[in-house]
N, C-alpha and C positions, 0 to 999 in steps of 0.2 A: 839542450843537451842535442848533440848533432850525432847522428847514426851513420854507418856505411855498412851497405849488405855484402857480403861474400857468399858464392856456390861452391859447395867442397864436396869430397867424398874420404879424403883421409882415410887413404888405404894401404899404408898406414900415414899417420902426419909426420913429415919429414923437417929437415933443415931448409927446403925450397918453399915448403908450406910457411915457415916462421917469416921468411923472408918476404912472401907476398902478402902477409897478415902485417906486418910492420908497414909495408910499404901504400899498402891500401889506408892504413890510417892516416899515414903522413901526406900522401896526394889529396887526400879528400878533406882533411882539416877537421876529421871529425872524432868524436870522444869515444863513443862504443860502437861495438861491430855485434850485428845480428847475422851469423852462418846458417843458411839452409844447407842442410845435409844429406845426402843419399843415405837410406837405412839399410836394410839388411843385403838387398842385391843393386847391383851398380849399374852406370852408364853402358860399359861395356859388356854388358849381359854377366857379369862376374858375382859371384857371391864377394861380400866382405869378409877379409882375412880375421876381423876380431868383429865383435857384435856393433851395434850401433850405440849401447851405451858405454863402452869403453873406449869409442870411437870420440865420442861427444865429452867424456871427461879430458882427452887429450888437448881439444878444441878449448875447453875451459882454462885448463891448466895453461896453454899457449896465451889465452888474455880474452877470447871471445867472451862475450856479456850473454848471449841468448842463442842456443843450437834449435832451429826448427826442422823435423824432418820432411824430405821432399817424397812424396807418396810414390810408393813402388809403381803406380800407374804411368808416373811420369820419370822416376829415377834409372828405367831400364828401357828408356826410350831412345830411337835417334836423336842426334842434336836438337834439332828443331822443336821436337814437342819436348824432350829435356830441359831446353832453354826455356820454351813458352812457360812450363810448369814453375819452373824457379823463380823465373820473372815477376810471375803472377803472386807467388807466395812473397817476395818480398814487397811487392805492391801492397797486396791484400794488409800488411801489419798496420799501414799507415803512420809508421814512427821512423821509417829509413828513408835517409835522405839523399843518398847515392849508393851505388855500387860499383865494386871494383873486382875485375877478370882479369887473368892471366891472358898473354898473347904473344905469339913469335915476333909479330912484326912491333909491339908495342905502339902501333900507329892508330891511335883511335880515330883521326878523321879520316882516316883510309877507310876505317872499318864501318866508322857512321855513315859515310858517304853511301857505302856500296849497302848498307841496310837500307838507307832511305829510298834508294832508286828501286831496290828490289820490292819495297813496299809501295814505291808508285805504281811499278808494272804489277802488282797485284791488285790496287784500286782501279786503273785503267780498264784492266779487263774483266774486274768484277766478278769472280768466279761464285756459283752460287752454293758449290757443295767443295768441300774437301776431297781428296781422292787419296785413297789409301795403298794403292799397288805400287805406287813408287817413293816410299820410304815414307807413308804417316803423314802427308803433307797438310800444314793446318789452312791453307789459301792459297796456294800460288798462282799467280795468272796460269790461264790454259796452255798458253804458247812455251811459258817456262817447263809445264807440266809435260808438253809434247818433246821439248828439247831435250829434256831428261832421259823420257822413254827410248827416244831414239839412240841414247847413248848408252843407256841398260842392253838395248838389242844389238849393241856392236860388241859386247863383250865386258863395256867398262861395270866397276863396282859401283853402288849407288854413292860413296861419297866423291869417286872419281866424275861420275856425271855430273853430279850436282855443280862442283867445282868449273867443269868443262861448259856447262849451260849458263852459270852464272858468269863465267868469263865472257861469254858470247853477249850475253844481255846486257852487260855492263860495257860494253864495246871496248875492251883495254885487254889486251893480250897476255899483259904482265899479270891481272888479275888471277889467273889460274894458278899460279905459282905460289902465291900466297894464300890461295884459297885450300889448295891443298893440306896446307897444314893444320892439324886436329885444333890446335887451342884457337888459330884466327877463325877457323869456321865455327866453333863453339860461341866465339866474342861475335861474330857476325849474327848467329842467330838470337844472341841476349839483346842484341842490339835491335833485330827487327822483333822481337817480342816486344820491346819496348815501344815500338812504333804501333806494333798491331793492337796493345794494349792501352795506348794513349797514357802509356806511364809517365809519372813526374819525376823519378829518381834521375839524378845527374851521373851518368857514367864515367869511369875512368879504367885505364887498362895499365896494366905492369908487363914489361918484356920479360919473357919465362928468362929465367938463367941458367947456363951450363949442362942442362940435362933434358932433352926432349920427352914430352908427354909419356911415349910409349918405349924409349930408349931402354934396351936390356941389357946392355954392358955400362960400366960404370968408369967414367972418364976426370971424376974429380975426387978430392980428397975428404970432401964435405958434402957433395950436393950431388945425389943419385935420384932418379925416378922411382916412383911409389912401384913401378913394374919390375924395375931391376931390384929392389929390396924384397918384394915379394919372392922374386927367383932365390934370392939369398937365402931368405927362412925358407923356403920350400923343403921340408923333408929334415930339418933342423931339430933338435931336441931343446935348443934354447936360443935366444936371441942376440947373442953376442957379434955375430957377423953384422949385423946391422949399427952397431955402436957409435961409429963415427958418422953415420947420417941421419940421425935422428936425436932431438932433444931428450934429456936424460928421463923426464916423464913419461915419453913414449915409450921409450925400453921400458920402463918398471911396468908400464901398463900391459904390454906385450907379453912380459915375461911372467906377469899374475897370470893370465889369460892361459897361455902355455901350461902353467904349471896346476892350474884347476883344470885340464884337459878340454877348455874352451876354444883353442886355436892349435893348428894354424887351420882354418876353412878354406878349401877351395874346390872347384870341380871335382876332383878326383873324389872327393867327400860323398858326391852327390850318383856316382853312375848306377849303383844298385836300383834305388827307386826310380831314377831316371830311365833305365833299361827296362825295368817292368811296366812303367808306362807306356814308352814307345812300344813294347810288345804286343800288349794288349789292345791297343788303340788303333782301327782302321784307317787308312788314306783318308776317306770322308769326314772321319771323326778329327782327323788332326789337322784337315784342312780349316778347321773351326778357331784353332790357336792365334793367338796372335803372330806375326813375323814369319807365319808359315804361308810363303806365297809362292805363284808361278810355278806350281806343280812339286814343291819341294817335299809335300807329303810323300810322294811316291820314291824320290830320291833318298828320302832317310828309311822307308822301308828295303831297298836295297841295301844299301850302306851297313845298314844293322847287321846284316848277315855276313860282313867282313871284320867285325870285330873278334878279336881273339883274348878274351880277358887273361887267359894264361902267359900270354906274352908280357902282358904289363901295362899299363895307362890306358887299359880300355877307354876313358873319354877322349883321351887325346886322337885315338887310334880313329875313334869315330869322326872327330873333327877334322882329321886328315883326309879320310873318305870321302866328306861332306863338300870339304872346301874346293871352289874351283875361282878362276879368274874374276868372275861375276859375283860370286859372295863370299863377302871376309869373313874371316873368323870371328869379328864382332857382330855382325850381322846373323851367324849360325849361333853365337854365344845368347845374344838376346832373344832367338826362336826356343832355344833349350832351356831358358828361364821361362817364358810363357808356357811351356809344356810341362815343366817340371812344377810351377805355381798355378796350373791349371788358368791361365789369362786367356779368355775366349776374346775374339774378335769383337763381339757384340758388347764386351764388357768394357772394350778400349776404344768405342768409336770416336770419330772426330767431333760430331755433337757433344760428347760427355767432356771432353779434353779440352775443346776450346773455351770451355768455362771456367778455366783455370782453376786452382787449388781450389775446394770446397771447406778446407777446415785448415787450422796451424797447429801442426801437433808439437807440443813444447817436449824435447827430447833433455835439456838441461838449462842451468841458467846461474848468474852469480847475484852480487846483491844489486848491482847496477843491472843488471839484464833482470832482474824481480820489478825494478820500477819503471823498466820498457813494459813489461808484462801488464804492468799496472794500467799504465798509459794505452796499450793495445785493448785493454777491455772496453776503452771508449772509440778508439779510433779505427781498429780492426775490421775490415768490410766481411769475413767470414768468420764462425764460431772459432775462440781459442781453447785448445783442448789440451788439459793437461792431466786427465785421468782418461785413459781408453777405455776404460769399462762403462762410463759416463756417456760416450756418445756414441752414435750409429751413424754410418756412412758405409755404402759398397766399397768406396775406395781405402776406407781405415779398416774394414776387415780384410782388404788384402794384404794391407800393410802387416796386420796381427798374422795372418796366414804365414807372410814371407817369413817373418822373426821365427815362427815356431819351426818351419822347414828348415831354417838356417840354424837353428838349436839343434836339430835334431842330428846335425853332424858333430855332437861334441861327443867327446869319448863315453860319460856315460851319463847322459843330461837327465836333471831332476825334474821333476812337474813343475816345478817354479820357474827354471830356465825354460823350459818350451813353452809356457804362457807368461812369459815375466813382462810383456806388455799389459796384464791385467792386475802385476803384483808390483810393477816398478814405478815409483815417484821418479819425477824428472831428476837428472843428478843435480845437485846443487854444492858449489864451492863457496867457502867462506872467502871475506876479501883478503885475507892476507897470502891467498895461494896465488 
């Protein structure tokens, strides 16, 4: 039995995800699928629109056999650490033969060649320590770090600075164009992580179809980005608006969560607790949180006074006040996520992250997935966790707390919902589903 790994968020799962899933199995020639999925908070620094168990069910109903949670220590990181954590999780299972990711280019050799050359540059200069000041670097060559910093000083955002520095290092002017695309960038980092981890999985890529990763408008009758779908769902009393763009099971699950008062969850749901934390935290204390860099703690203090809650959407007001050409919205949202969840730099140091995922948390499985789990008991290089209450690790504690914070946004959260990690077994679907 051959297995392909995919790295997902499913926020929510839509028709484009189904295409990627089906193509992943096809191009890799595999029988089963392991999905590594972000939990309660996601890579762009956003809370998931519905809980991780609902999104796990979507994945299983689509056909995934086993869903593992990417720890929040990695899931809300910039592309490099996000990819590193996800690839380390797939490698740690010992049962995944290949992995497949979406990209704008669809050109695996282009991405792989770039990853190898970047890795070779790392090895040539052999940096002793990673540098977190320029985007949580896992071990880039000092000359590359310097090139990124110089571009940051010129006012570029980190993604733009990285693309420009990489383009120069790769000595191809055309590199910058494709490196500026978010899925290409993420794919490059998946492949770079594979090199750094000396991974054995075979990589594949599928070209993204019809809707860009963060496209907010809809230009196709069946395919729309998750960003556009969340925009459609914002403020809606039901889920009818997304019917053409998602599988029937996704809409049923979303509607169930809506009716139960567990959705939609967004940053607007957390402004009150976030404001309270920002208001009582001094700049020196603020600087200890992850992603608070380059004096942003002082900018936060100034911009907080510009927000007028009575004018509506206070979180959006804060984001607009904080945003500059240098600081992208994604960077600022990740920073707010770290502050909301009390994640300090010392808890997310490069030395801790470089070790890869320290456990494999099982969120759900099918009958075929259960067979994979049985095999993983022998092959996995880290503990396989099916009961959160039976295992302790600082990263797992972060996962549990982040799920509690997420559930606090529900209309009337129960004790069981707030502490669901302790009560909920993995989602299990029968063969006929």
